[in-house]
Each structure stands twice: as C-alpha cells, then as structure tokens.
C-alpha positions as CSV (number, residue, x, y, z in Angstrom):
1,X,-6.3,17.8,1.8
2,X,-5.5,14.4,1.0
3,X,-6.7,14.3,-2.3
4,X,-4.8,17.4,-3.2
5,X,-2.0,16.3,-1.4
6,X,-0.2,14.6,-4.1
7,X,-0.1,16.4,-7.6
8,X,-2.1,14.4,-10.5
9,X,1.2,13.9,-11.9
10,X,2.3,12.5,-8.4
11,X,-0.9,10.7,-8.2
12,X,-0.2,9.0,-11.7
13,X,3.0,8.1,-10.3
14,X,2.1,6.1,-7.4
15,X,-1.2,4.6,-9.6
16,X,1.7,3.1,-11.8
17,X,4.2,1.9,-9.0
18,X,1.1,-0.3,-8.2
19,X,0.4,-1.8,-11.7
20,X,4.3,-2.2,-12.0
21,X,4.7,-3.8,-8.8
22,X,1.4,-6.0,-9.8
23,X,2.4,-6.7,-13.3
24,X,4.0,-9.9,-12.2
25,X,2.4,-11.4,-9.2
26,X,-1.1,-12.4,-8.4
27,X,-0.9,-10.0,-5.1
28,X,-2.7,-6.8,-4.6
29,X,-1.6,-3.4,-3.4
30,X,-3.7,-0.5,-2.6
31,X,-3.0,3.0,-1.4
32,X,-5.6,4.6,1.0
33,X,-5.1,8.3,2.3
34,X,-6.9,10.4,4.7
35,X,-6.0,13.4,6.6
36,X,-6.5,12.5,10.0
37,X,-5.9,9.3,12.1
38,X,-7.3,9.4,15.6
39,X,-5.7,5.6,16.9
40,X,-2.8,3.7,16.3
41,X,-2.3,3.7,12.2
42,X,-1.7,0.1,11.9
43,X,-5.2,-0.5,13.7
44,X,-6.5,2.5,11.5
45,X,-5.0,0.5,8.2
46,X,-6.6,-2.7,9.5
47,X,-10.2,-0.7,9.5
48,X,-9.8,-0.2,6.0
49,X,-8.4,-2.8,4.8
50,X,-11.6,-4.7,5.8
51,X,-13.8,-1.7,4.2
52,X,-11.8,-2.2,1.0
53,X,-12.4,-6.0,1.0
54,X,-8.5,-6.3,0.7
55,X,-9.3,-9.7,3.0
56,X,-11.4,-11.0,0.2
57,X,-8.7,-11.6,-1.9
58,X,-8.3,-15.5,-3.8
59,X,-4.7,-15.9,-1.7
60,X,-4.7,-13.4,0.9
61,X,-1.9,-11.5,-0.8
62,X,-3.3,-7.7,-0.4
63,X,-0.7,-5.0,1.1
64,X,-2.0,-2.1,2.3
65,X,-0.2,1.6,2.1
66,X,-2.1,3.7,4.6
67,X,-1.4,7.2,5.0
68,X,-2.9,9.8,7.6
69,X,-1.5,13.0,5.9
70,X,-2.0,15.9,8.5
71,X,-1.4,13.9,11.7
72,X,1.8,12.5,9.9
73,X,1.1,8.6,10.3
74,X,1.5,5.8,8.3
75,X,1.6,1.9,8.2
76,X,1.6,-1.0,5.8
77,X,-0.5,-3.8,6.2
78,X,-0.3,-7.3,4.6
79,X,-2.8,-10.3,4.7
80,X,-2.1,-13.6,6.5
81,X,-1.1,-15.1,3.0
82,X,1.7,-12.5,2.1
83,X,2.4,-12.3,6.0
84,X,3.2,-15.9,6.3
85,X,5.8,-15.8,3.7
86,X,8.0,-12.8,4.2
87,X,10.5,-12.0,7.1
88,X,9.0,-10.9,10.7
89,X,10.8,-7.3,9.9
90,X,9.7,-7.2,6.1
91,X,7.2,-4.6,6.7
92,X,8.7,-2.7,9.2
93,X,12.4,-2.2,7.0
94,X,10.3,-0.6,4.2
95,X,8.5,1.4,6.5
96,X,11.9,2.6,7.5
97,X,12.7,3.4,3.9
98,X,9.5,5.1,3.1
99,X,10.5,7.2,6.4
100,X,13.9,8.4,5.1
101,X,12.2,9.9,1.9
102,X,9.6,11.2,3.9
103,X,11.7,13.1,6.0
104,X,13.5,14.3,2.7
105,X,9.9,15.7,1.8
106,X,10.2,13.3,-1.0
107,X,7.1,11.9,0.1
108,X,6.0,10.1,-3.8
109,X,9.0,8.8,-4.0
110,X,8.9,7.0,-0.9
111,X,5.6,5.7,-1.3
112,X,6.2,4.3,-5.0
113,X,9.5,2.9,-3.4
114,X,7.9,1.2,-1.0
115,X,5.0,-0.3,-2.9
116,X,7.8,-1.2,-5.7
117,X,9.5,-3.6,-2.9
118,X,6.3,-4.6,-1.4
119,X,5.5,-5.8,-5.3
120,X,9.1,-7.7,-5.6
121,X,8.0,-9.9,-2.5
122,X,4.9,-10.4,-4.0
123,X,6.6,-11.5,-7.2
124,X,8.8,-13.9,-5.5
125,X,5.8,-15.7,-3.0
126,X,2.9,-15.2,-5.6
127,X,3.7,-15.3,-9.3
128,X,1.6,-14.3,-11.8
129,X,-0.5,-17.1,-13.5
130,X,-2.0,-16.7,-16.6
131,X,-6.0,-17.5,-15.0
132,X,-4.9,-14.4,-12.7
133,X,-6.9,-11.4,-12.6
134,X,-7.1,-7.9,-11.0
135,X,-9.1,-8.4,-7.8
136,X,-9.0,-5.2,-6.5
137,X,-8.6,-1.3,-7.9
138,X,-5.5,0.7,-8.3
139,X,-7.0,3.5,-7.8
140,X,-5.6,5.3,-4.7
141,X,-8.8,5.5,-2.0
142,X,-9.3,8.5,0.2
143,X,-10.9,8.8,3.6
144,X,-14.8,9.7,4.1
145,X,-13.6,13.1,5.3
146,X,-11.4,14.4,2.0
C-alpha cells in the first residue's frame, strides 16, 4: 500500500521537492512511508531517523518526514543542528500547513510544501558550501511491511 499510495509521477514530484530543498544547503531531507504506526508517530519517526542513519550527518541537520498512511499519522523530525536554530513551533507550523492539504486529499502537494518549507530554513542556517556532499539518499524509503 505505501509504495503504491503515491503514483510514480507523485513520487517523482516528492523526490524533486527533496532535491530542490537540498539545492542550496548542506541540510538533508528524507521521506519515509509505511502503512502502520502502532506507537506515537514522533517516537516511530525517531526510530526511523536512527535506522536511516540521519543522525550521522556532519552538521546534524537532517529532517525526516514520516508518514504512516493507513493509520493516518505523520511527524516531522529535525536533528539537533537544525532544531537548535529554528523556533520551537517551526515543525508544528509546517505540520499544520501539511495537514490542511492532507484534509483536502492533496497528499503530494502537502508533503512537497512541507519539504520546501524545511528547505528554506535549512538554506538560511546551513548554506551550501563548495565541498558539500549529499550525505543521504534523496529517494523515498519504505517500511519493511510494504
């Protein structure tokens, strides 16, 4: 279900949003999709964050967008580097914007909007440097049950 929730075109749009968000920053954005989340979405996102080794980025500036599609749960989790620089309500503000789109059935648009908004802050606080390397894959990752 999670792999087929977004069409190939929608998945390409999401990956494109990730690439756009990362274009002028050393920050890293990842999207993880699965069907079910039997715990708090933020706790599960923290587990996925570790599994994807997002905490190993040089500047600790990774951002994870986690969605449990069948259970209709999602979370945004930033690493220590970015969290120390954005306002306390920043991630929740993005989540609210995304939720509005999700309620309209515009899941791709909502996810892409959140990714771009995160990228804007990453660009401000972690500008691109000439020796920057893409530390993490831009591809969407999927849960094992998918």
